[in-house]
C-alpha positions as CSV (number, residue, x, y, z in Angstrom):
1,M,29.8,-33.4,154.7
2,S,28.1,-35.4,151.9
3,D,24.6,-34.8,150.6
4,I,23.4,-38.0,152.3
5,A,24.9,-36.9,155.7
6,N,23.4,-33.4,155.3
7,V,20.0,-34.8,154.6
8,Q,20.3,-37.2,157.5
9,Q,21.1,-34.3,159.8
10,V,18.1,-32.2,158.4
11,I,15.8,-35.2,159.2
12,E,17.2,-35.8,162.7
13,D,17.0,-32.1,163.5
14,A,13.3,-31.9,162.3
15,L,12.3,-35.0,164.2
16,T,14.0,-33.7,167.4
17,E,12.3,-30.3,166.9
18,H,8.9,-31.9,166.7
19,G,9.6,-34.2,169.7
20,L,9.3,-37.4,167.7
21,V,10.9,-40.6,169.0
22,Y,13.2,-42.2,166.4
23,S,16.0,-44.7,166.2
24,R,18.7,-45.5,163.7
25,H,18.1,-48.5,161.4
26,V,21.2,-50.1,159.9
27,G,19.4,-51.6,156.9
28,A,18.6,-55.2,156.4
29,H,19.1,-57.7,153.5
30,G,21.0,-55.1,151.4
31,G,18.5,-52.3,152.2
32,L,19.5,-48.7,152.9
33,P,20.2,-47.5,156.5
34,G,17.9,-44.9,157.9
35,L,15.7,-43.8,160.8
36,I,12.6,-45.4,162.2
37,V,10.2,-42.7,163.4
38,E,7.3,-43.4,165.8
39,L,4.3,-41.4,164.7
40,P,1.7,-41.2,167.6
41,G,-1.9,-41.6,166.5
42,E,-5.4,-42.1,168.0
43,R,-7.0,-45.0,166.1
44,K,-3.7,-46.7,165.4
45,L,-1.6,-45.8,168.4
46,T,1.8,-45.9,166.8
47,T,2.8,-45.9,163.1
48,N,6.5,-46.8,162.7
49,T,7.8,-45.1,159.6
50,L,11.1,-45.9,158.0
51,L,13.0,-43.0,156.4
52,S,15.9,-44.5,154.3
53,V,18.4,-42.0,152.9
54,G,19.8,-43.1,149.5
55,E,22.1,-41.6,147.0
56,H,19.3,-39.7,145.2
57,S,16.2,-39.8,147.4
58,V,14.7,-40.5,150.8
59,R,12.3,-43.5,150.8
60,V,9.4,-43.3,153.2
61,E,7.8,-46.5,154.3
62,A,5.1,-47.0,156.9
63,F,3.4,-50.3,157.9
64,V,-0.4,-49.8,158.1
65,C,-1.8,-53.3,158.7
66,R,-1.4,-57.0,157.8
67,Q,-3.0,-58.7,154.8
68,P,-6.8,-58.6,155.1
69,D,-8.6,-61.8,156.0
70,E,-11.6,-61.2,153.8
71,N,-13.1,-58.7,151.3
72,H,-9.8,-58.2,149.5
73,Q,-11.6,-56.4,146.6
74,G,-13.3,-54.0,148.9
75,V,-10.0,-53.2,150.7
76,Y,-8.0,-52.7,147.5
77,R,-10.7,-50.6,146.0
78,F,-10.7,-48.4,149.1
79,L,-6.9,-48.1,148.9
80,L,-6.8,-47.2,145.2
81,K,-9.5,-44.5,145.6
82,R,-7.7,-43.1,148.7
83,N,-4.4,-42.9,146.7
84,R,-5.9,-40.1,144.6
85,R,-6.0,-37.8,147.6
86,L,-2.7,-38.5,149.2
87,Y,0.4,-36.2,149.2
88,G,3.8,-37.7,148.7
89,V,2.9,-41.3,149.6
90,A,0.6,-44.0,148.3
91,Y,-0.8,-47.3,149.5
92,T,0.9,-50.5,148.4
93,L,1.3,-54.1,149.3
94,D,4.4,-56.1,150.2
95,N,5.1,-59.6,149.0
96,T,2.9,-61.2,151.7
97,G,0.0,-58.8,151.0
98,D,0.5,-56.6,154.1
99,I,-0.5,-52.9,153.5
100,Y,2.1,-50.1,153.6
101,L,2.3,-46.4,152.7
102,V,5.4,-45.6,150.6
103,G,6.8,-42.6,149.0
104,R,10.1,-40.9,147.9
105,M,11.5,-37.4,148.3
106,A,14.4,-36.2,146.2
107,L,17.4,-35.4,148.4
108,E,17.3,-31.7,147.4
109,S,13.6,-31.4,148.4
110,V,14.2,-32.7,151.9
111,T,13.6,-29.8,154.3
112,A,12.0,-29.6,157.7
113,D,8.8,-28.3,156.2
114,E,8.6,-31.0,153.5
115,L,9.3,-33.7,156.0
116,D,6.6,-32.4,158.2
117,R,4.1,-32.4,155.3
118,V,5.0,-36.0,154.2
119,L,5.0,-37.4,157.8
120,G,1.8,-35.5,158.5
121,Q,0.2,-37.2,155.5
122,V,1.4,-40.6,156.7
123,L,-0.1,-40.0,160.1
124,E,-3.4,-38.5,158.7
125,A,-3.9,-41.4,156.3
126,V,-3.1,-44.2,158.7
127,D,-5.2,-42.6,161.5
128,T,-8.1,-41.8,159.3
129,D,-8.1,-45.1,157.3
130,F,-7.1,-47.6,160.0
131,N,-10.6,-48.5,161.4
132,T,-12.1,-48.5,157.9
133,L,-9.4,-51.0,156.7
134,L,-10.1,-53.2,159.8
135,E,-13.9,-53.1,159.1
136,L,-13.5,-54.0,155.5
137,G,-10.8,-56.6,155.8
138,F,-11.3,-58.1,159.3
139,K,-15.0,-57.8,160.0
140,S,-15.5,-61.5,160.9
141,S,-12.5,-61.5,163.2
142,I,-13.7,-58.5,165.0
143,Q,-17.2,-60.0,165.4
144,K,-15.6,-63.3,166.7
145,E,-13.4,-61.4,169.1
146,W,-16.4,-59.4,170.4
147,A,-18.4,-62.5,171.0
148,W,-15.4,-64.2,172.7
149,R,-14.9,-61.2,175.1
150,V,-18.6,-61.0,175.9
151,S,-18.7,-64.7,176.7
152,R,-15.8,-64.4,179.1
153,G,-16.8,-61.0,180.6
154,E,-13.7,-59.4,179.1
155,S,-13.3,-55.6,178.4
156,L,-14.6,-54.4,175.1
157,K,-12.9,-51.0,175.5
158,N,-10.6,-51.2,172.5
159,L,-13.4,-52.7,170.3
160,Q,-15.9,-49.9,171.0
161,A,-15.2,-48.3,167.6
162,F,-16.5,-51.4,165.9
163,E,-19.7,-51.8,168.0
164,H,-21.8,-50.9,164.9
165,L,-20.5,-54.1,163.2
166,I,-22.1,-56.1,166.0
167,T,-25.4,-54.2,166.0
168,E,-25.6,-54.3,162.2
169,D,-25.5,-58.1,162.2
170,D,-28.0,-58.2,165.1
171,D,-30.3,-55.9,163.2
172,A,-29.9,-57.9,160.0
173,S,-30.5,-61.2,161.9
174,E,-33.6,-59.7,163.6
175,G,-34.9,-58.5,160.2
176,R,-34.5,-62.0,158.7
177,T,-36.2,-63.6,161.7
178,M,-39.1,-61.1,161.5
179,R,-39.5,-61.7,157.7
180,R,-39.5,-65.5,158.3
181,S,-42.1,-65.1,161.1
182,R,-44.4,-63.0,158.9
183,A,-44.1,-65.4,156.0
184,S,-45.0,-68.3,158.2
185,H,-48.0,-66.5,159.7
186,E,-49.2,-65.4,156.2
187,G,-49.3,-69.1,155.3
188,D,-51.8,-69.6,158.2
189,D,-54.6,-67.6,156.4
């Protein structure tokens, strides 16, 4: 059995042992074949992670979120600072600006324990950072969605984590209104 086949077997055995759902990926546009693993989370419910086994290494790639609508500088600053604390993977962008976690493991370093560490890091990073990335890069969209749902009487259940974005703007708006009101009354003296 080749090194690639051995590593593929180690990966499949480890995924099965941990009860993770995965499927085979044949590779696209000249890319390597591999496995797509579904990592279950809390904030981001599922993080699909591609493990591509090559001649010298296993490439790890997980989609995190699409390109931010706004505050690009804030989002990228957050990602770069977060990279300093990650193990085995780092945040990056694809050609369209979507955000991914990527990494590589040398074939000889692929063990069940190392795979667990790297996939654990992917899951921890995505689950910890997901809402922050949405707040930084999609605040206006979240606020519009909130207002739309309220106007239609729709459920806000999956937006509850972002309620502070709504109350922050309400508080800021009230503060501006009160300052304007005070200023206009001060002119009455």
